[in-house]
Structure formats: structure tokens, C-alpha cells
C-alpha positions as a printed Julia matrix, in Angstrom:
335×3 Matrix{Float64}:
 -35.3   -14.75   -6.01
 -33.66  -16.23   -8.98
 -30.35  -17.87   -7.85
 -28.51  -16.75  -10.96
 -29.1   -13.08  -10.03
 -27.05  -13.59   -6.77
 -24.01  -15.06   -8.46
 -20.96  -12.87   -9.19
 -20.46  -11.89  -12.83
 -16.91  -12.84  -13.9
 -15.17  -12.04  -17.15
 -12.79  -14.69  -18.26
  -9.92  -13.31  -20.55
  -7.91  -16.07  -22.2
  -4.28  -15.53  -23.39
  -3.16  -19.11  -24.02
  -0.55  -20.99  -22.28
  -0.34  -24.58  -20.91
  -3.93  -24.37  -19.51
  -4.91  -24.11  -23.13
  -2.54  -26.8   -24.16
  -2.96  -30.17  -25.85
  -0.85  -33.33  -26.08
  -1.01  -36.52  -28.07
  -0.83  -38.58  -25.03
  -2.61  -38.32  -21.56
   0.75  -39.13  -19.94
   2.82  -36.7   -21.89
   3.72  -33.44  -19.85
   6.64  -32.52  -22.02
   6.55  -31.6   -25.66
   2.83  -30.76  -25.81
   1.36  -27.93  -27.85
   0.5   -24.93  -25.68
  -2.09  -22.24  -26.52
  -4.42  -24.19  -28.82
  -7.65  -24.66  -26.81
 -10.08  -21.71  -27.29
 -11.76  -19.92  -24.34
 -15.12  -21.59  -24.98
 -13.68  -25.11  -24.61
 -11.83  -24.1   -21.37
 -15.36  -23.07  -19.99
 -17.04  -26.16  -21.15
 -14.41  -28.33  -19.49
 -15.42  -27.08  -16.06
 -19.32  -27.14  -15.96
 -19.22  -26.54  -12.25
 -18.4   -22.96  -12.91
 -22.07  -22.31  -13.54
 -22.77  -23.07   -9.88
 -20.43  -20.38   -8.53
 -20.52  -17.52  -11.08
 -21.97  -16.15  -14.35
 -18.9   -16.39  -16.44
 -18.37  -14.76  -19.88
 -15.38  -15.78  -22.1
 -13.21  -13.59  -24.32
 -10.02  -14.58  -26.27
  -7.57  -11.74  -25.8
  -4.49  -13.63  -27.15
  -3.42  -17.24  -27.85
   0.27  -17.5   -27.15
   2.71  -19.43  -25.08
   3.64  -16.93  -22.39
   7.28  -16.58  -23.36
   5.81  -14.85  -26.4
   3.96  -12.15  -24.46
   4.86   -8.68  -25.57
   4.55   -5.19  -24.24
   1.76   -4.64  -26.8
  -0.28   -7.53  -25.57
   0.3    -6.43  -21.88
  -1.06   -2.95  -22.68
  -4.06   -4.32  -24.61
  -4.84   -6.79  -21.73
  -4.53   -4.16  -19.09
  -6.84   -1.76  -21.01
  -9.43   -4.53  -21.53
  -9.32   -5.41  -17.79
  -9.84   -1.74  -16.84
 -12.65   -1.41  -19.34
 -14.47   -4.49  -17.96
 -14.07   -3.49  -14.26
 -15.32    0.0   -14.92
 -18.78   -1.51  -15.83
 -21.38   -2.27  -13.37
 -22.02   -5.71  -14.92
 -18.6    -7.15  -14.02
 -17.61   -8.08  -10.48
 -14.21   -9.54  -11.25
 -11.8   -10.66  -13.95
 -10.05  -14.08  -14.31
  -7.17  -14.32  -16.77
  -5.81  -17.65  -18.05
  -2.2   -17.39  -18.82
   0.94  -19.39  -19.47
   3.15  -19.94  -16.4
   6.43  -19.01  -17.93
   5.98  -15.2   -17.59
   2.8   -15.21  -15.48
   4.47  -13.37  -12.57
   5.44  -10.49  -14.9
   1.99  -10.04  -16.26
   0.51  -10.28  -12.75
   2.81   -7.61  -11.45
   2.29   -5.29  -14.41
  -1.47   -5.5   -13.91
  -1.0    -4.94  -10.21
   0.52   -1.54  -11.14
  -1.91   -0.39  -13.8
  -5.39   -1.8   -13.0
  -7.62    1.01  -11.79
 -10.14   -0.92   -9.64
 -10.44   -2.56   -6.31
 -12.42   -5.38   -7.94
 -10.59   -8.7    -7.95
  -8.22   -9.65  -10.87
  -7.01  -13.23  -10.76
  -4.57  -14.98  -12.99
  -4.65  -18.73  -13.38
  -2.68  -21.31  -15.31
  -1.66  -24.95  -15.33
   1.52  -26.96  -15.09
  -0.04  -29.78  -17.18
  -1.88  -29.52  -20.46
  -5.7   -30.03  -20.46
  -5.31  -33.4   -22.15
  -3.03  -34.79  -19.44
  -3.91  -37.38  -16.85
  -4.71  -35.45  -13.61
  -4.64  -32.1   -15.4
  -4.45  -29.3   -12.93
  -6.0   -26.6   -15.08
  -9.85  -27.29  -14.53
  -9.55  -27.22  -10.74
  -7.33  -24.16  -10.8
  -9.79  -22.29  -13.02
 -12.74  -23.26  -10.85
 -10.97  -21.87   -7.77
  -9.71  -18.76   -9.58
 -13.34  -17.91  -10.51
 -14.43  -18.55   -6.81
 -11.69  -16.1    -5.67
 -12.57  -13.47   -8.27
 -16.23  -13.61   -7.16
 -15.39  -13.32   -3.4
 -16.18  -10.12   -1.62
 -13.09  -10.67    0.59
 -10.89  -10.51   -2.57
 -11.63   -6.82   -3.1
  -8.82   -4.37   -2.56
  -6.09   -6.97   -2.33
  -4.45   -6.25   -5.68
  -3.92   -8.72   -8.53
  -3.58  -12.34   -7.47
  -2.77  -15.71   -8.66
  -4.75  -18.84   -7.83
  -3.08  -22.25   -8.42
  -2.67  -25.39   -6.39
  -5.3   -24.21   -3.87
  -3.19  -21.08   -2.94
  -3.93  -17.3    -3.37
  -0.69  -15.49   -4.02
  -0.24  -11.73   -4.42
   1.25  -10.49   -7.66
   4.25   -8.74   -6.04
   5.21  -11.88   -3.96
   4.65  -14.4    -6.69
   7.64  -16.56   -7.98
   7.67  -19.59  -10.18
  10.07  -21.89   -8.4
   9.93  -25.15  -10.49
   9.76  -26.01  -14.17
   7.39  -29.06  -13.92
   5.59  -29.66  -10.61
   1.99  -28.47   -9.91
   3.11  -26.62   -6.84
   5.54  -24.48   -8.87
   4.24  -21.1    -7.66
   5.35  -19.82   -4.22
   5.64  -16.66   -2.2
   9.02  -17.48   -0.64
   9.61  -14.27    1.28
   6.25  -13.14    2.57
   3.77  -16.03    2.14
   0.48  -16.54    0.51
  -2.57  -14.22    0.88
  -4.88  -17.25    1.46
  -6.2   -20.6     0.49
  -9.22  -21.85   -1.48
 -10.91  -24.51    0.49
 -13.59  -26.39   -1.42
 -15.71  -23.49   -2.77
 -14.62  -20.69   -0.5
 -11.72  -18.27   -0.67
 -10.19  -17.75    2.79
  -7.78  -14.79    3.24
  -5.34  -14.3     5.96
  -3.32  -11.21    4.95
  -3.28   -8.27    2.38
  -0.83   -6.67    0.12
   1.35   -4.12    1.94
   2.88   -2.2    -1.06
   0.99    0.25   -3.34
  -1.08   -1.32   -6.06
  -4.04   -0.84   -8.34
  -6.08    2.22   -7.12
  -3.19    3.49   -5.04
  -0.77    3.22   -7.97
   0.49    6.36   -9.74
   0.86    4.74  -13.06
  -1.5     5.77  -15.89
  -1.89    4.02  -19.27
  -3.55    7.0   -20.87
  -1.71    7.92  -24.05
   0.86    5.2   -23.49
   1.32    3.33  -26.75
   4.61    1.45  -26.04
   6.66    0.63  -22.99
  10.27    1.82  -22.64
  12.99   -0.74  -23.67
  14.52   -2.23  -20.51
  16.89   -5.29  -20.56
  18.16   -7.68  -17.92
  21.91   -8.54  -17.58
  22.87  -11.51  -15.6
  25.9   -11.42  -13.41
  28.18  -14.46  -13.25
  31.64  -15.59  -12.74
  34.04  -13.96  -15.29
  31.4   -11.72  -16.6
  32.18   -8.39  -18.25
  30.39   -5.34  -19.81
  29.63   -6.8   -23.17
  25.89   -7.32  -22.58
  25.49   -3.92  -20.88
  27.12   -2.14  -23.72
  24.95   -4.04  -26.24
  21.78   -2.89  -24.49
  22.93    0.67  -24.45
  23.84    0.54  -28.1
  20.38   -0.92  -28.85
  18.67    2.07  -27.21
  17.7     0.68  -23.82
  16.42    3.34  -21.44
  16.93    1.0   -18.45
  18.84   -2.01  -17.41
  18.27   -4.4   -14.59
  21.52   -6.03  -13.31
  20.77   -9.39  -11.81
  23.76   -9.69   -9.62
  25.02  -12.57   -7.61
  24.43  -12.62   -3.88
  23.14   -9.22   -2.84
  23.02   -8.02   -6.4
  26.88   -7.42   -6.48
  28.63   -5.9    -9.51
  31.96   -7.47  -10.57
  34.95   -5.24  -11.34
  34.72   -6.26  -15.04
  31.12   -5.15  -15.42
  31.16   -2.03  -13.27
  32.73    0.12  -15.94
  29.81   -0.71  -18.29
  27.3     0.17  -15.66
  28.94    3.46  -14.83
  29.02    4.39  -18.53
  25.41    3.41  -18.95
  24.37    5.74  -16.06
  26.56    8.51  -17.49
  24.58    8.23  -20.74
  21.27    8.47  -18.92
  20.31    4.87  -18.71
  18.6     3.92  -15.43
  20.22    0.92  -13.81
  18.55   -1.14  -11.08
  20.36   -3.82   -9.12
  18.32   -6.99   -8.28
  19.36  -10.44   -7.0
  19.81  -13.13   -9.63
  18.56  -15.67   -7.01
  15.01  -14.19   -7.7
  14.25  -13.34   -4.13
  15.85  -11.57   -1.21
  16.48   -8.03   -0.07
  18.76   -5.49   -1.85
  19.21   -2.18   -0.19
  21.16    0.83   -1.24
  25.01    0.65   -1.0
  24.78   -3.16   -0.34
  28.06   -4.33   -2.05
  27.87   -1.41   -4.5
  27.73    2.3    -3.74
  24.44    3.33   -5.34
  24.74    6.88   -3.91
  28.07    7.4    -5.63
  27.31    5.63   -8.88
  23.75    6.63   -9.55
  22.19    3.27   -9.53
  18.97    2.02   -7.91
  18.39   -0.72   -5.37
  15.74   -3.16   -6.38
  14.27   -3.88   -2.86
  12.86   -7.47   -2.88
  11.82   -7.51   -6.53
  13.09  -10.31   -8.75
  14.89   -9.23  -11.95
  11.77   -9.65  -14.23
   9.57   -7.78  -11.84
  12.18   -5.03  -11.43
  12.17   -4.75  -15.17
   8.35   -4.23  -15.23
   8.49   -1.56  -12.52
  11.42    0.17  -14.16
   9.53    0.33  -17.5
   6.55    1.98  -15.83
   8.72    4.26  -13.75
  10.46    5.54  -16.92
   7.06    6.5   -18.29
   6.88    9.1   -15.53
  10.5    10.17  -14.73
  14.19    9.86  -15.5
  15.31   11.1   -12.17
  17.07    8.24  -10.26
  15.96    9.5    -6.88
  12.36    9.45   -8.04
  12.87    5.94   -9.41
  14.41    4.79   -6.15
  11.34    6.23   -4.4
   9.12    4.26   -6.71
  11.1     0.99   -5.93
  10.75    1.72   -2.16
   6.97    2.16   -2.37
   6.04   -0.62   -4.84
């Protein structure tokens, strides 16, 4: 049998980021230019990919990830679904900037309609850097996407030898190569040499079990994040409402608490039909209903263990289906 016919067929979708970055110096990690290396050059930089998969490349976007938009997310998700629906694609790898990677991963986790693996990968150092982490990360991401054990585990990230589920993923450092962690629930597995080894699965609804549908969806509802802090007030809340936001995530201190100065703005927003979710500004931790704020009385939603950016993604998708706060709370409890 021809060896190539036994290799998994992986589609690589490139969106830019540091993994596609370039610098004038091999020792310069700060001030480099992200999102300049095309997908073909990314593949050529890792010739060992040909030994583990049949990889095809496609440039979907070329941006630093802080410039990702709802339109790009929708286009990316539709392309992923189209590829995975075909018999000639066994998995998808997406190269992505690290700044908003956890948001894209979680969005795809909610809207991809396949049990085939989808793996995001990036780098903390540009490709021109001494000891660049992108090539090995990409190699291991392709290995994971081609693994039969990766099926049905939802969207994942592979970096620094670790496999992390999209819901649990957090960027915890601005510079180090081990920036991505799963601080509450741990990693799904590890990539050791050329094998993906899994030790757990995703517990919450995702991909094929998700109720969200992109059919007919041209834009995502406007949802903003307000950061709670000492001496805060309702100014930012009122501004979002005035701008037409359909939802607000309040990233509160501690257990997503709401200050007396901000609470009036939240209550008025709810009265005007704006969905308000409470999430912890510390990025991880549990927020249950009536924890330091009476959600039952005020009509707000508890964000469970989602970080503010992920709570925003889930609220956007929830608002495409319902405006009922009880239904939205049910969604946050299940996803």
C-alpha cells in the first residue's frame, strides 16, 4: 500500500498572527511585524509535516488577532464546516494570533458541526526568532488533528506540547511560550514526540451537540464588556446601551460583584431589554446566581466559569436564538 494513502488529510487555514510574524533580528521578540508570512511559507518551514499528514494550505485572513472581527469569525466557521463535511478532509488546523485565540476557539467550539478534529495553533515568538516555537507547535497541531483519538473532543488548542480544550483555554502571560493554560480543569492531553495522548474529554456541550446554527446568520449581535473597578460608575454601561448593544458582560471584581455606583446602569440596561451577564474580571473562577448580586431579582445572568471574552461570545450566539433571560441562563449552565 502507498504510505501516503494512509496519512490523514488535514486542511490548514491560516489567519495570520505571530506564527506568521517576522522580525529584523533573530533575538527580537518585541516590536516584530505579525501576520506577514503566507500559508505556503508556513508549510515549507516544517518539512516534517509530510511524514505525518497530507496537508493543504489556505489563507483565510492575514491579521494580528486583535483585529479579528465577527465577519471573519463567521467566514472562518463556514469554511471549517464546509471542509469537514467533505470525505477528503479528516481534520482542520487553524493558525491564529494568540491575543484573541481563546475567543475564536470557543466560537468554533459552539458552531462547528462535525466530530472531526479542529485544532488552533499559534506562537509566542515570530518565525524569524531564535528558538521560534511556531514550527514545533504547528507540527504537533497537525499530529493532533490527524489523531483518531481527537474525534469528538471539541475544538482544541495545541501549543507548548499541551492539548487544551476551547472552553478551558486561557492566555495567562504576555510573552512566555507556556502562556496558554487550563487553570480550572486542566489540559485534555499532551503531544509526546509524534503521538497525541488524551486523558480527558470536554464535559460541556459543543460542536455536534450545540444548538447554535450559522444558517442565515449574516452578523453577530453587538455585545460589549464593562470592567468593574474601584470607583467605577455607570458611564461605560450607558454608553454601550446608547450604542445599541443587545448584551453586556460585566466583568466584576471577585465573584463578579457589582458596585453600588454601577448597579443603576445595569438595572436600567436590563429594563431596556439588554441581556447582562456577570463574569469574573480575574478571567477564571465560578460565578453562580445570586453570588454577591441578586440575579433573580434584577434579571441578570450568571456566567458560570466563563471568562469575560468567552461569556461575550456565548452571549452573542445566545442572542441569535432568544432574548429570554431564563433561556440565556440555561445556555450558560449547559455550555
